[in-house]
C-alpha positions as CSV (number, residue, x, y, z in Angstrom):
1,M,46.2,-64.2,8.2
2,K,45.5,-66.5,11.1
3,G,43.3,-63.8,13.2
4,K,41.7,-62.8,9.4
5,L,40.6,-66.5,9.6
6,I,39.5,-66.5,12.9
7,L,37.1,-63.6,12.6
8,I,35.2,-64.9,9.1
9,L,35.1,-68.7,10.8
10,L,33.5,-65.9,14.2
11,L,31.1,-64.1,11.7
12,I,29.6,-67.0,9.4
13,A,28.7,-68.9,13.5
14,A,27.4,-65.4,14.3
15,I,24.7,-66.4,11.1
16,I,24.3,-69.7,10.4
17,P,22.5,-70.1,14.1
18,P,19.7,-67.9,12.8
19,T,19.1,-70.2,9.8
20,A,19.3,-73.0,12.0
21,A,16.3,-71.7,13.9
22,Y,14.6,-70.1,11.6
23,L,14.4,-74.3,9.7
24,L,13.2,-75.6,13.3
25,V,10.8,-73.3,14.5
26,P,7.4,-73.5,11.9
27,S,6.4,-70.3,10.9
28,S,2.9,-69.2,9.9
29,G,2.2,-69.9,6.4
30,S,-1.3,-69.5,4.6
31,P,-4.6,-70.5,5.4
32,T,-5.0,-74.3,5.1
33,V,-8.3,-76.2,5.5
34,G,-7.3,-80.2,6.1
35,V,-7.7,-83.7,7.7
36,E,-5.8,-84.5,10.7
37,K,-2.7,-87.0,10.0
38,I,-2.5,-89.4,12.8
39,Y,0.7,-91.7,12.5
40,N,2.0,-94.9,15.2
41,T,-1.4,-96.4,15.0
42,R,-2.1,-99.6,13.3
43,L,-5.9,-100.1,12.8
44,Q,-7.1,-103.1,13.9
45,L,-10.9,-104.8,13.1
46,G,-13.4,-103.0,15.5
47,Q,-10.8,-100.4,16.6
48,T,-12.4,-96.7,16.7
49,I,-10.2,-93.5,16.4
50,I,-11.6,-89.9,16.6
51,V,-9.8,-87.6,13.3
52,N,-10.2,-84.2,13.3
53,V,-10.9,-81.6,10.4
54,T,-8.5,-78.2,11.1
55,V,-8.1,-74.9,10.1
56,S,-4.3,-73.2,9.9
57,D,-3.5,-69.9,10.1
58,V,-6.5,-68.3,9.0
59,P,-7.6,-64.8,9.4
60,S,-10.8,-63.7,10.5
61,I,-13.5,-66.1,9.3
62,I,-17.3,-67.4,9.9
63,A,-17.8,-70.0,8.3
64,C,-16.2,-73.3,7.4
65,L,-17.1,-75.9,4.7
66,V,-15.7,-79.3,4.1
67,N,-16.3,-82.5,2.0
68,V,-14.1,-85.8,3.0
69,A,-13.6,-89.1,1.5
70,F,-12.4,-92.4,3.4
71,D,-11.6,-95.9,2.1
72,P,-15.1,-97.6,2.9
73,S,-13.3,-101.0,2.6
74,V,-11.6,-100.1,5.7
75,L,-12.9,-97.5,7.5
76,K,-16.9,-96.4,8.3
77,V,-18.3,-93.8,10.4
78,T,-19.6,-94.8,13.8
79,T,-23.3,-95.0,14.4
80,G,-25.0,-95.2,17.4
81,D,-23.7,-92.7,19.6
82,P,-26.7,-90.6,21.7
83,G,-24.7,-87.8,21.3
84,G,-23.5,-87.8,17.6
85,Y,-25.3,-86.1,14.8
86,N,-28.9,-87.1,14.3
87,L,-29.1,-87.2,10.3
88,F,-32.8,-88.9,8.9
89,G,-32.9,-90.6,12.3
90,T,-29.7,-91.9,12.5
91,R,-27.0,-91.0,15.4
92,Y,-23.6,-90.6,13.4
93,G,-20.0,-90.1,15.6
94,I,-19.6,-86.6,13.8
95,Y,-18.8,-83.9,16.4
96,E,-18.6,-79.8,16.2
97,G,-15.1,-78.8,16.8
98,S,-14.1,-76.0,19.2
99,F,-13.0,-73.6,16.5
100,F,-15.9,-70.8,16.1
101,R,-17.2,-71.9,19.5
102,R,-14.3,-70.4,21.0
103,S,-15.5,-67.0,20.2
104,T,-19.4,-67.5,20.6
105,N,-21.6,-70.4,21.8
106,D,-24.2,-69.3,19.0
107,T,-22.8,-71.4,16.0
108,M,-24.8,-73.9,13.3
109,F,-23.0,-77.0,12.9
110,L,-24.7,-78.9,9.9
111,L,-24.2,-82.2,7.7
112,N,-25.3,-82.4,4.3
113,G,-24.8,-86.6,4.6
114,V,-22.8,-89.6,5.3
115,N,-22.4,-92.5,3.3
116,N,-20.7,-95.2,5.0
117,N,-20.9,-97.8,1.6
118,K,-19.2,-94.8,-0.8
119,G,-16.8,-93.5,2.2
120,S,-18.1,-89.9,1.5
121,I,-19.3,-87.0,4.2
122,S,-20.7,-84.7,2.4
123,A,-21.0,-81.1,3.5
124,I,-19.6,-80.4,7.0
125,Y,-20.7,-76.7,7.7
126,D,-19.7,-75.3,10.7
127,G,-20.0,-71.4,11.3
128,I,-21.2,-68.1,14.0
129,N,-24.6,-66.7,13.4
130,P,-24.4,-63.3,15.4
131,A,-23.1,-60.7,13.3
132,G,-19.8,-59.0,14.0
133,I,-18.4,-62.0,15.5
134,S,-15.9,-64.3,13.8
135,S,-12.6,-66.5,14.5
136,S,-9.1,-66.8,14.1
137,G,-5.5,-68.6,13.7
138,S,-6.0,-72.5,14.2
139,G,-8.2,-75.2,15.5
140,V,-10.6,-77.8,15.1
141,I,-13.7,-77.2,13.1
142,A,-15.0,-80.7,13.3
143,S,-14.2,-84.8,14.8
144,I,-15.0,-88.0,13.1
145,N,-15.3,-90.8,14.9
146,F,-14.1,-94.0,12.4
147,T,-14.6,-97.6,13.3
148,C,-12.2,-100.0,11.6
149,V,-13.7,-102.8,9.5
150,N,-10.4,-104.1,8.1
151,A,-7.4,-104.2,9.5
152,T,-4.7,-102.2,8.0
153,T,-0.9,-100.0,8.2
154,N,-2.0,-96.9,6.1
155,T,-5.6,-95.7,5.2
156,A,-6.0,-92.4,3.3
157,I,-8.9,-89.8,4.8
158,N,-9.0,-87.1,2.0
159,M,-11.0,-83.9,1.6
160,T,-12.7,-83.9,-1.7
161,G,-14.7,-81.7,-3.9
162,E,-14.3,-77.4,-3.0
163,S,-14.0,-76.4,0.5
164,I,-15.0,-72.8,1.4
165,L,-13.9,-70.4,4.1
166,L,-16.4,-67.3,4.4
167,N,-15.1,-64.0,6.4
168,T,-18.2,-62.5,5.2
169,P,-21.2,-64.1,4.3
170,T,-20.3,-63.7,0.5
171,T,-16.5,-63.0,0.7
172,E,-14.3,-66.5,0.2
173,I,-10.5,-67.2,1.7
174,Q,-8.2,-68.6,-0.5
175,H,-6.4,-71.3,1.3
176,Q,-5.0,-75.1,0.2
177,A,-6.9,-77.9,1.3
178,V,-4.5,-80.7,3.2
179,D,-5.3,-84.8,2.8
180,G,-4.9,-86.5,5.8
181,F,-4.2,-90.4,6.5
182,V,-3.6,-92.7,9.3
183,T,-0.6,-95.0,9.3
184,A,1.4,-97.1,11.5
185,D,4.7,-95.4,10.4
186,A,6.3,-92.8,12.8
187,A,5.6,-88.9,12.4
188,P,9.2,-87.4,10.3
189,G,11.1,-85.4,12.4
190,V,10.9,-82.0,12.7
191,W,13.9,-81.0,11.2
192,T,12.8,-83.5,8.3
193,Q,9.8,-81.6,8.0
194,L,10.9,-78.5,8.0
195,W,13.9,-78.3,6.2
196,F,11.8,-78.7,2.9
197,Q,9.0,-76.4,4.1
198,A,12.2,-73.6,4.0
199,T,12.2,-71.9,0.7
200,S,15.0,-71.6,-2.0
201,G,14.6,-67.7,-1.7
202,V,15.6,-67.9,2.7
203,I,18.1,-70.6,1.8
204,I,20.0,-68.2,-0.9
205,G,19.0,-64.8,1.2
206,E,21.0,-66.5,4.0
207,V,24.3,-67.1,1.6
208,V,24.3,-64.0,0.2
209,V,24.0,-62.4,4.4
210,V,27.3,-65.0,4.8
211,V,28.8,-63.3,1.4
212,L,28.2,-60.0,2.2
213,G,29.7,-60.3,5.4
214,V,32.8,-61.9,4.7
215,F,33.2,-59.1,2.6
216,A,32.5,-56.7,4.9
217,T,35.0,-58.3,7.3
218,R,37.6,-58.6,4.8
219,R,37.5,-54.7,4.2
220,W,37.4,-53.8,7.6
221,W,40.3,-55.9,8.6
222,R,42.4,-55.0,5.5
223,S,41.6,-51.3,6.5
224,R,42.9,-52.2,10.0
225,V,45.9,-53.1,8.6
226,E,46.3,-50.2,6.9
227,E,45.8,-48.2,9.5
228,E,48.4,-49.8,11.7
229,S,50.9,-50.0,9.2
230,K,50.4,-45.9,9.2
231,E,50.6,-45.9,12.7
232,S,53.9,-47.4,13.2
233,A,55.4,-45.2,10.2
234,E,54.2,-42.1,12.0
235,V,56.0,-43.4,15.1
236,E,59.5,-44.1,13.1
237,D,59.2,-41.1,11.4
238,L,59.3,-39.5,15.6
239,F,62.3,-41.3,16.2
240,K,64.3,-40.6,13.2
């Protein structure tokens, strides 16, 4: 009985580590377009921060369009940088990211409008011009430089309206929009994040594997005992 218990514990020990590893290592998911989350930052009056608009786990795409909203009582898009986006004579601190430029320098980066009074940035567009070229994976579509106009510990920077991912001029890719924020709080631990990302199906599957493993081990042990009993009986018969 003691030997059987040891075998069962060894089997469970062999199965549990891969389960923990799955929960600890991020897995690629469905395509997302989102605003960066910034932790450990307590906003002070006049402070500037860079917030990235990103794509993650996207297949081959040629263009992306997003809309962003922020709290105008806390933030405004920084102006006056000579290298910023020129919109109707005003230079806004909005810059093209590196995602598409990894594939080609021939890209188109456009911005429809910025309203610092209402807290909106409309139609940030980034795309590839040459046909037959695309980008995939994860990266930055645009970087936005904000200036704090009112000290705070938390503020949201959200995706608004409809965001678009294209893999041809007429074909859209389904994706999830992910809102961002700036907060003085510390980032959650990796285990906490990934534990809640794990699906119940995976957990149930691992439990089933453990149960089946225990069942198989018990059958193996029982057959081994029966064989040993049979061998002992045969040896005893030889000496009769």
